[in-house]
C-alpha positions as CSV (number, residue, x, y, z in Angstrom):
1,M,49.9,87.0,-51.6
2,Y,53.7,86.5,-52.3
3,Y,55.4,84.3,-55.0
4,I,59.0,83.6,-56.1
5,R,60.2,84.1,-59.6
6,P,63.8,84.5,-61.3
7,I,65.5,87.8,-60.8
8,A,65.5,90.2,-63.7
9,I,67.8,93.1,-64.7
10,E,64.9,95.3,-63.9
11,D,65.4,94.4,-60.1
12,L,68.9,95.7,-60.0
13,D,68.1,98.9,-58.0
14,T,66.2,96.7,-55.4
15,L,68.9,94.3,-55.3
16,H,71.5,97.0,-54.4
17,Q,69.1,98.3,-51.7
18,I,68.9,94.8,-50.3
19,A,72.7,94.5,-50.3
20,V,72.8,98.0,-48.4
21,E,70.3,96.9,-45.7
22,S,71.9,93.5,-45.2
23,G,75.1,95.2,-44.0
24,P,78.4,93.4,-43.2
25,G,78.7,89.9,-43.1
26,F,76.4,89.1,-46.2
27,T,79.2,88.2,-48.3
28,S,77.2,87.1,-51.5
29,L,75.7,90.5,-52.0
30,P,78.3,93.3,-52.2
31,E,77.5,96.8,-52.2
32,N,78.5,97.2,-55.9
33,T,75.9,98.0,-58.5
34,E,78.3,96.5,-61.6
35,L,78.9,93.4,-59.6
36,L,75.3,92.9,-58.8
37,Q,74.4,93.3,-62.4
38,K,76.8,90.7,-63.3
39,K,75.4,88.2,-60.8
40,I,71.7,89.0,-62.5
41,E,73.2,88.2,-65.8
42,R,74.8,85.0,-64.7
43,S,71.5,83.9,-63.3
44,T,69.4,84.9,-66.3
45,Q,72.1,82.9,-68.5
46,A,72.1,79.7,-66.5
47,L,68.4,79.6,-66.4
48,A,68.1,80.2,-70.1
49,R,70.5,77.1,-70.9
50,D,69.6,73.5,-70.9
51,L,72.0,71.9,-68.5
52,D,72.8,68.3,-67.7
53,R,75.4,68.5,-65.0
54,P,76.4,71.3,-62.4
55,G,79.0,73.9,-63.2
56,A,79.9,77.3,-62.1
57,Q,76.4,78.5,-62.5
58,S,74.5,80.9,-60.2
59,Y,70.6,81.0,-59.9
60,L,69.3,84.1,-58.1
61,F,65.3,84.4,-57.3
62,V,63.2,87.2,-55.7
63,L,60.2,87.2,-53.7
64,V,57.4,89.4,-54.8
65,D,54.4,91.0,-53.1
66,S,51.7,90.4,-55.8
67,E,49.5,93.3,-54.7
68,T,52.1,96.0,-55.0
69,D,54.3,93.9,-57.6
70,Q,57.4,94.9,-55.3
71,V,60.5,92.8,-54.7
72,V,60.8,92.2,-50.9
73,G,63.4,89.5,-50.8
74,T,65.9,87.4,-52.6
75,T,67.3,84.1,-52.3
76,G,70.0,82.0,-54.4
77,I,71.7,78.8,-55.4
78,E,75.2,78.2,-56.4
79,A,75.4,75.1,-58.6
80,S,79.0,73.9,-57.8
81,V,81.3,76.1,-55.7
82,G,85.1,76.6,-56.0
83,L,85.4,75.8,-59.5
84,D,86.3,79.4,-60.7
85,A,88.1,80.4,-57.3
86,P,89.3,78.6,-54.2
87,W,86.7,78.0,-51.7
88,Y,88.1,78.3,-48.4
89,H,86.8,77.0,-44.9
90,Y,88.2,76.3,-41.5
91,R,88.0,72.7,-40.2
92,L,87.6,72.1,-36.6
93,G,89.8,69.5,-35.4
94,T,91.8,68.1,-32.2
95,V,95.5,67.7,-31.7
96,V,96.9,65.7,-28.9
97,H,100.5,66.5,-27.2
98,A,101.7,64.0,-24.9
99,S,104.8,63.2,-22.8
100,R,104.8,59.7,-21.1
101,E,108.0,60.9,-19.1
102,L,106.3,64.0,-17.6
103,D,102.9,62.3,-17.6
104,I,101.3,65.1,-19.6
105,H,98.4,64.5,-22.0
106,N,97.0,67.5,-23.7
107,R,94.1,67.9,-26.2
108,F,93.9,71.2,-28.3
109,N,91.1,72.2,-30.3
110,T,92.5,73.5,-33.7
111,L,91.4,75.4,-37.1
112,Y,92.9,74.2,-40.4
113,L,92.6,75.9,-43.6
114,C,90.9,73.8,-46.2
115,N,89.1,73.4,-49.4
116,D,86.9,70.4,-48.6
117,Y,83.7,71.6,-50.0
118,T,84.9,72.3,-53.3
119,G,82.2,71.2,-55.9
120,C,79.2,71.2,-53.5
121,S,76.1,73.1,-54.2
122,E,75.4,76.1,-52.0
123,V,72.0,77.8,-51.0
124,C,72.8,81.2,-50.5
125,T,71.8,84.9,-50.6
126,L,68.8,84.8,-48.3
127,Y,67.3,88.0,-47.2
128,L,64.0,89.2,-46.4
129,K,63.0,92.9,-45.8
130,P,61.9,93.5,-42.3
131,D,58.4,94.7,-43.0
132,H,57.5,91.6,-44.8
133,R,58.8,89.1,-42.2
134,H,55.5,87.4,-41.6
135,S,53.0,85.0,-43.2
136,Q,56.0,82.4,-43.5
137,N,57.5,84.5,-46.0
138,G,60.8,83.4,-44.7
139,S,60.0,79.8,-45.0
140,L,58.8,80.4,-48.8
141,L,62.3,82.2,-49.5
142,S,64.3,79.6,-48.1
143,K,62.4,76.3,-49.2
144,S,61.4,77.4,-52.7
145,R,65.1,76.7,-53.7
146,F,64.4,73.1,-52.7
147,L,61.5,72.8,-55.1
148,F,63.5,74.1,-57.9
149,M,66.4,71.7,-57.1
150,A,64.1,68.8,-56.9
151,E,62.8,69.6,-60.3
152,H,66.1,70.1,-61.9
153,P,68.5,67.8,-60.0
154,Q,71.0,67.4,-62.8
155,R,71.9,71.2,-62.4
156,F,73.1,70.6,-58.9
157,S,75.8,68.5,-56.8
158,E,75.1,65.5,-54.7
159,R,75.8,67.4,-51.5
160,V,74.5,70.9,-50.6
161,I,76.0,73.5,-48.1
162,A,74.8,76.5,-46.5
163,E,77.2,79.0,-45.1
164,M,75.5,80.6,-41.9
165,R,76.3,84.3,-41.2
166,G,78.5,84.5,-38.2
167,Y,78.3,86.6,-35.0
168,S,78.9,90.3,-35.1
169,D,77.6,92.9,-32.8
170,E,75.3,95.9,-33.6
171,H,78.1,97.8,-34.8
172,G,79.3,95.1,-37.4
173,R,82.3,94.2,-35.4
174,S,83.3,90.5,-35.6
175,P,85.2,89.3,-32.4
176,F,86.5,86.1,-34.6
177,W,87.9,88.6,-37.0
178,E,89.5,90.9,-34.5
179,G,91.2,87.9,-32.8
180,L,92.5,86.2,-35.8
181,G,92.0,87.7,-39.2
182,R,92.9,91.3,-38.5
183,K,96.5,90.2,-37.5
184,F,97.0,88.8,-41.1
185,F,94.9,91.2,-43.3
186,A,95.4,94.4,-41.5
187,M,92.1,95.7,-42.6
188,D,88.4,96.0,-41.3
189,Y,86.1,93.0,-41.4
190,S,83.7,94.9,-43.7
191,E,86.5,95.6,-46.3
192,A,87.6,91.8,-46.2
193,D,83.9,90.7,-46.6
194,Y,83.5,93.1,-49.5
195,L,86.6,91.8,-51.3
196,T,85.4,88.3,-50.8
197,G,81.8,89.1,-52.1
198,S,83.3,91.1,-55.1
199,G,85.0,87.9,-56.3
200,N,88.6,88.7,-55.2
201,K,89.7,85.9,-53.2
202,V,93.2,85.7,-54.2
203,F,94.4,87.8,-51.2
204,I,92.9,85.1,-48.8
205,A,95.5,82.5,-50.1
206,E,98.2,85.2,-50.0
207,L,97.7,86.3,-46.6
208,M,95.8,83.6,-44.5
209,P,98.1,81.2,-42.2
210,K,98.7,78.0,-43.8
211,Y,99.4,76.0,-40.6
212,T,97.2,74.7,-37.8
213,I,95.7,77.4,-35.4
214,Y,95.3,76.4,-31.8
215,L,92.0,77.7,-30.5
216,H,93.3,78.4,-27.0
217,L,96.0,81.0,-28.2
218,L,93.2,83.2,-29.4
219,P,91.3,85.6,-27.5
220,E,88.6,84.3,-25.1
221,E,86.0,86.6,-27.0
222,A,87.0,85.0,-30.5
223,Q,86.9,81.5,-29.1
224,Q,83.3,82.0,-27.9
225,V,81.8,82.8,-31.1
226,I,83.2,80.0,-33.2
227,G,80.4,78.2,-34.9
228,R,77.8,80.9,-33.5
229,V,75.4,82.7,-35.9
230,H,74.4,86.2,-36.2
231,T,71.2,86.9,-34.5
232,N,69.1,87.5,-37.5
233,T,70.5,84.3,-39.0
234,E,69.2,82.0,-36.1
235,P,65.7,81.5,-37.8
236,A,67.2,80.5,-41.2
237,K,69.5,78.2,-39.5
238,R,66.9,76.4,-37.5
239,M,64.6,76.2,-40.7
240,L,67.5,74.4,-42.6
241,E,68.4,72.1,-39.8
242,N,64.6,70.9,-39.7
243,E,65.2,70.2,-43.4
244,G,68.1,67.7,-42.5
245,F,71.2,70.1,-42.6
246,R,73.8,69.3,-40.0
247,F,77.0,71.1,-38.9
248,E,80.3,69.1,-39.7
249,N,82.8,71.1,-37.9
250,Y,83.5,73.5,-40.8
251,V,83.3,77.4,-40.2
252,D,83.8,80.5,-42.2
253,I,87.5,81.9,-42.4
254,F,86.4,85.5,-41.5
255,D,83.5,85.4,-39.0
256,A,83.5,81.8,-37.8
257,G,79.8,81.3,-38.8
258,P,79.1,77.5,-39.3
259,T,78.7,75.9,-42.6
260,I,75.9,73.2,-42.4
261,T,75.4,70.4,-45.1
262,A,73.0,67.8,-46.3
263,P,73.0,65.3,-49.1
264,L,70.7,66.8,-51.9
265,E,68.3,63.7,-52.0
266,K,67.9,63.6,-48.3
267,I,66.8,67.2,-47.8
268,R,63.2,66.8,-46.6
269,A,61.5,69.3,-49.0
270,I,63.1,67.6,-52.0
271,R,62.7,63.9,-50.7
272,E,59.0,64.3,-49.9
273,S,58.1,66.5,-53.0
274,R,55.8,65.1,-55.6
275,Y,53.7,65.8,-58.6
276,A,50.1,66.7,-58.7
277,K,47.6,67.6,-61.3
278,V,46.0,71.0,-61.2
279,R,42.1,71.1,-60.7
280,L,40.9,74.7,-60.9
281,I,38.3,75.9,-58.5
282,D,36.9,79.5,-58.2
283,K,37.7,80.0,-54.5
284,A,39.5,77.6,-52.1
285,E,38.0,77.4,-48.5
286,E,39.8,76.4,-45.5
287,T,38.7,73.2,-44.1
288,P,40.4,70.6,-41.7
289,D,41.7,68.7,-44.9
290,H,43.6,71.7,-46.4
291,I,47.3,71.6,-45.5
292,H,50.0,74.4,-46.3
293,F,51.9,73.5,-49.0
294,L,54.7,75.1,-51.0
295,L,53.8,74.8,-54.8
296,S,55.9,75.4,-58.0
297,N,55.5,74.9,-61.7
298,T,57.9,72.6,-63.4
299,Q,59.9,75.2,-65.5
300,A,63.3,76.6,-65.1
301,N,63.5,80.0,-66.9
302,G,60.0,80.6,-66.0
303,F,60.1,79.2,-62.4
304,R,57.3,80.1,-59.8
305,C,56.8,79.3,-56.4
306,C,54.3,80.2,-53.7
307,L,52.5,78.9,-50.6
308,S,48.9,78.1,-50.3
309,S,46.7,76.1,-48.2
310,L,44.9,73.5,-50.4
311,Y,43.4,70.0,-50.7
312,E,45.3,67.3,-52.4
313,R,44.4,63.6,-52.8
314,Q,45.3,60.9,-55.4
315,G,47.7,63.3,-57.3
316,I,45.1,65.9,-57.8
317,A,45.6,69.3,-56.2
318,E,42.5,71.8,-56.0
319,L,44.0,75.3,-56.8
320,S,42.2,78.5,-56.9
321,R,42.4,80.6,-60.1
322,E,44.5,83.4,-58.3
323,Y,47.2,81.1,-57.2
324,A,47.2,79.2,-60.7
325,D,47.9,82.8,-62.1
326,L,50.7,83.2,-59.8
327,L,52.2,80.0,-60.8
328,Q,51.3,80.5,-64.5
329,V,49.6,77.2,-64.7
330,K,46.2,76.0,-66.2
331,N,43.7,73.3,-65.4
332,N,45.2,69.8,-65.7
333,D,48.9,71.2,-65.7
334,T,51.4,69.5,-63.5
335,I,52.9,71.1,-60.4
336,R,55.3,70.1,-57.8
337,L,54.4,70.3,-54.2
338,V,55.3,69.5,-50.7
339,E,54.0,70.2,-47.2
340,L,55.7,73.4,-45.8
341,K,56.5,71.4,-42.7
342,G,57.7,67.8,-42.4
343,R,55.0,65.0,-42.0
C-alpha cells in the first residue's frame, strides 16, 4: 500500500536522488542539496503555522511505500507564486499588419513576456520513480494535493496553475531554447533551468527580450514545440485536464511547455470532495458497491492521503483498520473523500 505524507528533513537524500533522476526541465527540484534542504524547511514551517491567507508558502509531500517505508515520489503546491520573485510567462497572441493600398493583410502569431499569473497557486514538483508507476500511484500523487487544498482553501488563491514540462529530446536538448533562449543567454538549457530552480531569476529580467517576438522568425523546429509537453509529462497533463484544467495560451519562457489553469473551486476533486464518518471494519471485501476513492484526514501538519476501494453511504465510510492506520484516524473520526475519477 502507498500513502502521502508531508516531507521531512530525513527525506533529503531521497529528494536529491529524485532531483537527479528527473533530469533537465524539472525546474522545481534543482540538483543542490542545500537548496533542497531549504525547500523541505519551507514546507515544514508552512504546515506548522495556522494560516488564514495565501502567501509565499510552499508545501511538499512524498509518496511512501508502506511495506518498505521508502519514499518513491514527491508532489508539491506553491501557495502564491511571484510574491518574492517575478513570475514570467510568454503569452501567445496575434498581431495584424495590413496595408489597404497594397491590399495586404497579414496575421502573425507572437510571444509577449508577462507576469499575468502572479499571485496564483501552483501545483508542481510531481515525480514518481519508474518502478512504482503502477496501481494508480500517479493519480494518488497528483490528486492528493486537491484534497489538501479542499480541506485548507484559505491557504490558497482562487486560481490554480500547473506548468507542464516542455518538450526536449532524449539528450535533454530543448528545440525552443536552442531557437530563442540561447541567443540571449549564451548558456545551455540545463544551466538556465538550474539557475531558475535555485531561485536566481534576476537574470531573466536582465537578459530576456522585452518586446514582442514574432513566431515565424523562429526556426521551424522551435515553432513546432510551442505548447508541447515532454513525453513523460503527457499522462500528468491529461489527468489535470480531466480535473478541469485548461490551456489559456501561456507557455514557459525556456522550453515553451504549456501552463494550464483552473479556478480552485471548480477543480473536480475539490468540488466533489466531501466528509464522511469512519466506520472501522476488520477487512474490506470487494463488492460492486465499492468505488475507488481518494481518502485523507483533516489535518495540515499531519496530513495523510491514500487510495482505497470502499463502501460509502449516507456519510458513513467503511474503512479497514490497515487504511485507518495509514490515515492515522480511528472509529467515528471525520475523513475527506472523493471518487478517484469523475462521476
